[in-house]
Chimera marker file (.cmm) of the C-alpha trace (Angstrom):
<marker_set name="trace">
<marker id="1" x="0.250" y="-14.545" z="-25.014" r="1" g="1" b="0" radius="0.5"/>
<marker id="2" x="4.431" y="-13.999" z="-24.755" r="1" g="1" b="0" radius="0.5"/>
<marker id="3" x="3.930" y="-10.175" z="-23.197" r="1" g="1" b="0" radius="0.5"/>
<marker id="4" x="2.181" y="-11.700" z="-19.985" r="1" g="1" b="0" radius="0.5"/>
<marker id="5" x="4.865" y="-14.424" z="-19.811" r="1" g="1" b="0" radius="0.5"/>
<marker id="6" x="7.406" y="-11.594" z="-19.937" r="1" g="1" b="0" radius="0.5"/>
<marker id="7" x="5.546" y="-9.137" z="-17.553" r="1" g="1" b="0" radius="0.5"/>
<marker id="8" x="5.436" y="-12.137" z="-15.016" r="1" g="1" b="0" radius="0.5"/>
<marker id="9" x="9.023" y="-12.665" z="-15.599" r="1" g="1" b="0" radius="0.5"/>
<marker id="10" x="9.809" y="-9.076" z="-14.861" r="1" g="1" b="0" radius="0.5"/>
<marker id="11" x="7.889" y="-8.911" z="-11.809" r="1" g="1" b="0" radius="0.5"/>
<marker id="12" x="9.568" y="-11.980" z="-10.579" r="1" g="1" b="0" radius="0.5"/>
<marker id="13" x="12.798" y="-10.564" z="-10.828" r="1" g="1" b="0" radius="0.5"/>
<marker id="14" x="11.906" y="-7.365" z="-9.373" r="1" g="1" b="0" radius="0.5"/>
<marker id="15" x="10.829" y="-9.209" z="-6.101" r="1" g="1" b="0" radius="0.5"/>
<marker id="16" x="14.073" y="-11.054" z="-6.005" r="1" g="1" b="0" radius="0.5"/>
<marker id="17" x="15.714" y="-7.990" z="-6.102" r="1" g="1" b="0" radius="0.5"/>
<marker id="18" x="13.398" y="-6.258" z="-3.048" r="1" g="1" b="0" radius="0.5"/>
<marker id="19" x="14.462" y="-9.584" z="-1.061" r="1" g="1" b="0" radius="0.5"/>
<marker id="20" x="18.320" y="-9.020" z="-1.925" r="1" g="1" b="0" radius="0.5"/>
<marker id="21" x="18.295" y="-5.644" z="-1.486" r="1" g="1" b="0" radius="0.5"/>
<marker id="22" x="15.898" y="-5.026" z="1.607" r="1" g="1" b="0" radius="0.5"/>
<marker id="23" x="13.213" y="-3.091" z="-0.388" r="1" g="1" b="0" radius="0.5"/>
<marker id="24" x="10.174" y="-5.375" z="-0.091" r="1" g="1" b="0" radius="0.5"/>
<marker id="25" x="8.367" y="-3.072" z="2.398" r="1" g="1" b="0" radius="0.5"/>
<marker id="26" x="8.493" y="-0.064" z="-0.540" r="1" g="1" b="0" radius="0.5"/>
<marker id="27" x="6.959" y="-2.698" z="-3.285" r="1" g="1" b="0" radius="0.5"/>
<marker id="28" x="3.894" y="-3.326" z="-0.701" r="1" g="1" b="0" radius="0.5"/>
<marker id="29" x="3.522" y="0.373" z="-0.146" r="1" g="1" b="0" radius="0.5"/>
<marker id="30" x="3.326" y="0.707" z="-3.969" r="1" g="1" b="0" radius="0.5"/>
<marker id="31" x="0.582" y="-2.192" z="-4.103" r="1" g="1" b="0" radius="0.5"/>
<marker id="32" x="-1.507" y="-0.103" z="-1.570" r="1" g="1" b="0" radius="0.5"/>
<marker id="33" x="-0.832" y="3.125" z="-2.989" r="1" g="1" b="0" radius="0.5"/>
<marker id="34" x="-2.293" y="1.782" z="-6.210" r="1" g="1" b="0" radius="0.5"/>
<marker id="35" x="-4.918" y="0.129" z="-4.544" r="1" g="1" b="0" radius="0.5"/>
<marker id="36" x="-6.008" y="3.248" z="-2.790" r="1" g="1" b="0" radius="0.5"/>
<marker id="37" x="-5.993" y="5.705" z="-6.190" r="1" g="1" b="0" radius="0.5"/>
<marker id="38" x="-8.553" y="2.545" z="-7.480" r="1" g="1" b="0" radius="0.5"/>
<marker id="39" x="-10.414" y="3.052" z="-4.326" r="1" g="1" b="0" radius="0.5"/>
<marker id="40" x="-10.803" y="6.876" z="-3.620" r="1" g="1" b="0" radius="0.5"/>
<marker id="41" x="-11.770" y="9.370" z="-5.921" r="1" g="1" b="0" radius="0.5"/>
<marker id="42" x="-9.145" y="11.732" z="-8.040" r="1" g="1" b="0" radius="0.5"/>
<marker id="43" x="-9.938" y="14.592" z="-5.460" r="1" g="1" b="0" radius="0.5"/>
<marker id="44" x="-9.174" y="12.289" z="-2.108" r="1" g="1" b="0" radius="0.5"/>
<marker id="45" x="-6.265" y="10.717" z="-3.206" r="1" g="1" b="0" radius="0.5"/>
<marker id="46" x="-4.119" y="13.814" z="-4.309" r="1" g="1" b="0" radius="0.5"/>
<marker id="47" x="-4.391" y="14.707" z="-0.381" r="1" g="1" b="0" radius="0.5"/>
<marker id="48" x="-2.511" y="11.442" z="0.339" r="1" g="1" b="0" radius="0.5"/>
<marker id="49" x="1.109" y="12.616" z="0.338" r="1" g="1" b="0" radius="0.5"/>
<marker id="50" x="2.463" y="9.663" z="0.715" r="1" g="1" b="0" radius="0.5"/>
<marker id="51" x="2.475" y="5.696" z="1.793" r="1" g="1" b="0" radius="0.5"/>
<marker id="52" x="5.330" y="4.006" z="4.057" r="1" g="1" b="0" radius="0.5"/>
<marker id="53" x="5.636" y="0.385" z="4.757" r="1" g="1" b="0" radius="0.5"/>
<marker id="54" x="8.200" y="0.378" z="7.939" r="1" g="1" b="0" radius="0.5"/>
<marker id="55" x="8.260" y="-2.367" z="10.643" r="1" g="1" b="0" radius="0.5"/>
<marker id="56" x="4.860" y="-3.856" z="10.139" r="1" g="1" b="0" radius="0.5"/>
<marker id="57" x="3.266" y="-0.126" z="10.282" r="1" g="1" b="0" radius="0.5"/>
<marker id="58" x="1.536" y="1.138" z="7.417" r="1" g="1" b="0" radius="0.5"/>
<marker id="59" x="2.225" y="5.164" z="7.779" r="1" g="1" b="0" radius="0.5"/>
<marker id="60" x="-0.407" y="7.210" z="5.677" r="1" g="1" b="0" radius="0.5"/>
<marker id="61" x="0.361" y="11.056" z="5.194" r="1" g="1" b="0" radius="0.5"/>
<marker id="62" x="-2.726" y="12.717" z="4.477" r="1" g="1" b="0" radius="0.5"/>
<marker id="63" x="-3.338" y="16.982" z="3.971" r="1" g="1" b="0" radius="0.5"/>
<marker id="64" x="-6.527" y="17.028" z="4.811" r="1" g="1" b="0" radius="0.5"/>
<marker id="65" x="-8.370" y="16.848" z="7.948" r="1" g="1" b="0" radius="0.5"/>
<marker id="66" x="-11.248" y="15.405" z="7.249" r="1" g="1" b="0" radius="0.5"/>
<marker id="67" x="-10.194" y="12.555" z="5.205" r="1" g="1" b="0" radius="0.5"/>
<marker id="68" x="-7.294" y="12.047" z="8.014" r="1" g="1" b="0" radius="0.5"/>
<marker id="69" x="-10.491" y="11.565" z="10.157" r="1" g="1" b="0" radius="0.5"/>
<marker id="70" x="-12.125" y="9.408" z="8.181" r="1" g="1" b="0" radius="0.5"/>
<marker id="71" x="-9.299" y="7.195" z="7.660" r="1" g="1" b="0" radius="0.5"/>
<marker id="72" x="-8.903" y="7.382" z="11.551" r="1" g="1" b="0" radius="0.5"/>
<marker id="73" x="-12.777" y="6.558" z="12.286" r="1" g="1" b="0" radius="0.5"/>
<marker id="74" x="-12.119" y="3.325" z="9.832" r="1" g="1" b="0" radius="0.5"/>
<marker id="75" x="-8.973" y="1.918" z="10.573" r="1" g="1" b="0" radius="0.5"/>
<marker id="76" x="-10.015" y="-1.333" z="10.961" r="1" g="1" b="0" radius="0.5"/>
<marker id="77" x="-11.797" y="-1.583" z="7.984" r="1" g="1" b="0" radius="0.5"/>
<marker id="78" x="-8.911" y="-0.156" z="5.999" r="1" g="1" b="0" radius="0.5"/>
<marker id="79" x="-6.216" y="-2.309" z="7.748" r="1" g="1" b="0" radius="0.5"/>
<marker id="80" x="-9.012" y="-5.399" z="6.476" r="1" g="1" b="0" radius="0.5"/>
<marker id="81" x="-8.805" y="-3.942" z="3.133" r="1" g="1" b="0" radius="0.5"/>
<marker id="82" x="-5.142" y="-3.576" z="2.756" r="1" g="1" b="0" radius="0.5"/>
<marker id="83" x="-4.388" y="-7.292" z="4.103" r="1" g="1" b="0" radius="0.5"/>
<marker id="84" x="-7.125" y="-8.315" z="1.647" r="1" g="1" b="0" radius="0.5"/>
<marker id="85" x="-4.599" y="-6.469" z="-0.821" r="1" g="1" b="0" radius="0.5"/>
<marker id="86" x="-1.950" y="-7.745" z="0.351" r="1" g="1" b="0" radius="0.5"/>
<marker id="87" x="-2.955" y="-11.232" z="0.437" r="1" g="1" b="0" radius="0.5"/>
<marker id="88" x="-1.123" y="-11.735" z="3.553" r="1" g="1" b="0" radius="0.5"/>
<marker id="89" x="-2.364" y="-10.957" z="7.102" r="1" g="1" b="0" radius="0.5"/>
<marker id="90" x="1.055" y="-10.909" z="9.001" r="1" g="1" b="0" radius="0.5"/>
<marker id="91" x="2.218" y="-8.007" z="7.036" r="1" g="1" b="0" radius="0.5"/>
<marker id="92" x="0.650" y="-5.108" z="8.667" r="1" g="1" b="0" radius="0.5"/>
<marker id="93" x="0.310" y="-5.099" z="12.177" r="1" g="1" b="0" radius="0.5"/>
<marker id="94" x="-1.130" y="-1.544" z="12.757" r="1" g="1" b="0" radius="0.5"/>
<marker id="95" x="-2.257" y="1.606" z="10.761" r="1" g="1" b="0" radius="0.5"/>
<marker id="96" x="-0.820" y="5.311" z="11.663" r="1" g="1" b="0" radius="0.5"/>
<marker id="97" x="-2.129" y="8.107" z="10.157" r="1" g="1" b="0" radius="0.5"/>
<marker id="98" x="-0.345" y="11.568" z="9.776" r="1" g="1" b="0" radius="0.5"/>
<link id1="1" id2="2" r="1" g="1" b="0" radius="0.2"/>
<link id1="2" id2="3" r="1" g="1" b="0" radius="0.2"/>
<link id1="3" id2="4" r="1" g="1" b="0" radius="0.2"/>
<link id1="4" id2="5" r="1" g="1" b="0" radius="0.2"/>
<link id1="5" id2="6" r="1" g="1" b="0" radius="0.2"/>
<link id1="6" id2="7" r="1" g="1" b="0" radius="0.2"/>
<link id1="7" id2="8" r="1" g="1" b="0" radius="0.2"/>
<link id1="8" id2="9" r="1" g="1" b="0" radius="0.2"/>
<link id1="9" id2="10" r="1" g="1" b="0" radius="0.2"/>
<link id1="10" id2="11" r="1" g="1" b="0" radius="0.2"/>
<link id1="11" id2="12" r="1" g="1" b="0" radius="0.2"/>
<link id1="12" id2="13" r="1" g="1" b="0" radius="0.2"/>
<link id1="13" id2="14" r="1" g="1" b="0" radius="0.2"/>
<link id1="14" id2="15" r="1" g="1" b="0" radius="0.2"/>
<link id1="15" id2="16" r="1" g="1" b="0" radius="0.2"/>
<link id1="16" id2="17" r="1" g="1" b="0" radius="0.2"/>
<link id1="17" id2="18" r="1" g="1" b="0" radius="0.2"/>
<link id1="18" id2="19" r="1" g="1" b="0" radius="0.2"/>
<link id1="19" id2="20" r="1" g="1" b="0" radius="0.2"/>
<link id1="20" id2="21" r="1" g="1" b="0" radius="0.2"/>
<link id1="21" id2="22" r="1" g="1" b="0" radius="0.2"/>
<link id1="22" id2="23" r="1" g="1" b="0" radius="0.2"/>
<link id1="23" id2="24" r="1" g="1" b="0" radius="0.2"/>
<link id1="24" id2="25" r="1" g="1" b="0" radius="0.2"/>
<link id1="25" id2="26" r="1" g="1" b="0" radius="0.2"/>
<link id1="26" id2="27" r="1" g="1" b="0" radius="0.2"/>
<link id1="27" id2="28" r="1" g="1" b="0" radius="0.2"/>
<link id1="28" id2="29" r="1" g="1" b="0" radius="0.2"/>
<link id1="29" id2="30" r="1" g="1" b="0" radius="0.2"/>
<link id1="30" id2="31" r="1" g="1" b="0" radius="0.2"/>
<link id1="31" id2="32" r="1" g="1" b="0" radius="0.2"/>
<link id1="32" id2="33" r="1" g="1" b="0" radius="0.2"/>
<link id1="33" id2="34" r="1" g="1" b="0" radius="0.2"/>
<link id1="34" id2="35" r="1" g="1" b="0" radius="0.2"/>
<link id1="35" id2="36" r="1" g="1" b="0" radius="0.2"/>
<link id1="36" id2="37" r="1" g="1" b="0" radius="0.2"/>
<link id1="37" id2="38" r="1" g="1" b="0" radius="0.2"/>
<link id1="38" id2="39" r="1" g="1" b="0" radius="0.2"/>
<link id1="39" id2="40" r="1" g="1" b="0" radius="0.2"/>
<link id1="40" id2="41" r="1" g="1" b="0" radius="0.2"/>
<link id1="41" id2="42" r="1" g="1" b="0" radius="0.2"/>
<link id1="42" id2="43" r="1" g="1" b="0" radius="0.2"/>
<link id1="43" id2="44" r="1" g="1" b="0" radius="0.2"/>
<link id1="44" id2="45" r="1" g="1" b="0" radius="0.2"/>
<link id1="45" id2="46" r="1" g="1" b="0" radius="0.2"/>
<link id1="46" id2="47" r="1" g="1" b="0" radius="0.2"/>
<link id1="47" id2="48" r="1" g="1" b="0" radius="0.2"/>
<link id1="48" id2="49" r="1" g="1" b="0" radius="0.2"/>
<link id1="49" id2="50" r="1" g="1" b="0" radius="0.2"/>
<link id1="50" id2="51" r="1" g="1" b="0" radius="0.2"/>
<link id1="51" id2="52" r="1" g="1" b="0" radius="0.2"/>
<link id1="52" id2="53" r="1" g="1" b="0" radius="0.2"/>
<link id1="53" id2="54" r="1" g="1" b="0" radius="0.2"/>
<link id1="54" id2="55" r="1" g="1" b="0" radius="0.2"/>
<link id1="55" id2="56" r="1" g="1" b="0" radius="0.2"/>
<link id1="56" id2="57" r="1" g="1" b="0" radius="0.2"/>
<link id1="57" id2="58" r="1" g="1" b="0" radius="0.2"/>
<link id1="58" id2="59" r="1" g="1" b="0" radius="0.2"/>
<link id1="59" id2="60" r="1" g="1" b="0" radius="0.2"/>
<link id1="60" id2="61" r="1" g="1" b="0" radius="0.2"/>
<link id1="61" id2="62" r="1" g="1" b="0" radius="0.2"/>
<link id1="62" id2="63" r="1" g="1" b="0" radius="0.2"/>
<link id1="63" id2="64" r="1" g="1" b="0" radius="0.2"/>
<link id1="64" id2="65" r="1" g="1" b="0" radius="0.2"/>
<link id1="65" id2="66" r="1" g="1" b="0" radius="0.2"/>
<link id1="66" id2="67" r="1" g="1" b="0" radius="0.2"/>
<link id1="67" id2="68" r="1" g="1" b="0" radius="0.2"/>
<link id1="68" id2="69" r="1" g="1" b="0" radius="0.2"/>
<link id1="69" id2="70" r="1" g="1" b="0" radius="0.2"/>
<link id1="70" id2="71" r="1" g="1" b="0" radius="0.2"/>
<link id1="71" id2="72" r="1" g="1" b="0" radius="0.2"/>
<link id1="72" id2="73" r="1" g="1" b="0" radius="0.2"/>
<link id1="73" id2="74" r="1" g="1" b="0" radius="0.2"/>
<link id1="74" id2="75" r="1" g="1" b="0" radius="0.2"/>
<link id1="75" id2="76" r="1" g="1" b="0" radius="0.2"/>
<link id1="76" id2="77" r="1" g="1" b="0" radius="0.2"/>
<link id1="77" id2="78" r="1" g="1" b="0" radius="0.2"/>
<link id1="78" id2="79" r="1" g="1" b="0" radius="0.2"/>
<link id1="79" id2="80" r="1" g="1" b="0" radius="0.2"/>
<link id1="80" id2="81" r="1" g="1" b="0" radius="0.2"/>
<link id1="81" id2="82" r="1" g="1" b="0" radius="0.2"/>
<link id1="82" id2="83" r="1" g="1" b="0" radius="0.2"/>
<link id1="83" id2="84" r="1" g="1" b="0" radius="0.2"/>
<link id1="84" id2="85" r="1" g="1" b="0" radius="0.2"/>
<link id1="85" id2="86" r="1" g="1" b="0" radius="0.2"/>
<link id1="86" id2="87" r="1" g="1" b="0" radius="0.2"/>
<link id1="87" id2="88" r="1" g="1" b="0" radius="0.2"/>
<link id1="88" id2="89" r="1" g="1" b="0" radius="0.2"/>
<link id1="89" id2="90" r="1" g="1" b="0" radius="0.2"/>
<link id1="90" id2="91" r="1" g="1" b="0" radius="0.2"/>
<link id1="91" id2="92" r="1" g="1" b="0" radius="0.2"/>
<link id1="92" id2="93" r="1" g="1" b="0" radius="0.2"/>
<link id1="93" id2="94" r="1" g="1" b="0" radius="0.2"/>
<link id1="94" id2="95" r="1" g="1" b="0" radius="0.2"/>
<link id1="95" id2="96" r="1" g="1" b="0" radius="0.2"/>
<link id1="96" id2="97" r="1" g="1" b="0" radius="0.2"/>
<link id1="97" id2="98" r="1" g="1" b="0" radius="0.2"/>
</marker_set>
């Protein structure tokens, strides 16, 4: 029981540091990357190079042209999923696939 409490406190500490030093967006990008790791197969996930959140625009850099096209076609679906993961609709306004 004390282990869970300690994990919660450490995440609170990390989020307070993120607010102070301005890397909250990077933490949110890590959450989305973790979601994609669980959602996609290992082969597909390995095609994703970077996940960044800058000025409310989520930028995914993807190697595979087929996966890029799939993300572009299902852009609204993925935006909805990412907003559910972050539990805040105002954090992501757009999705950019490079």
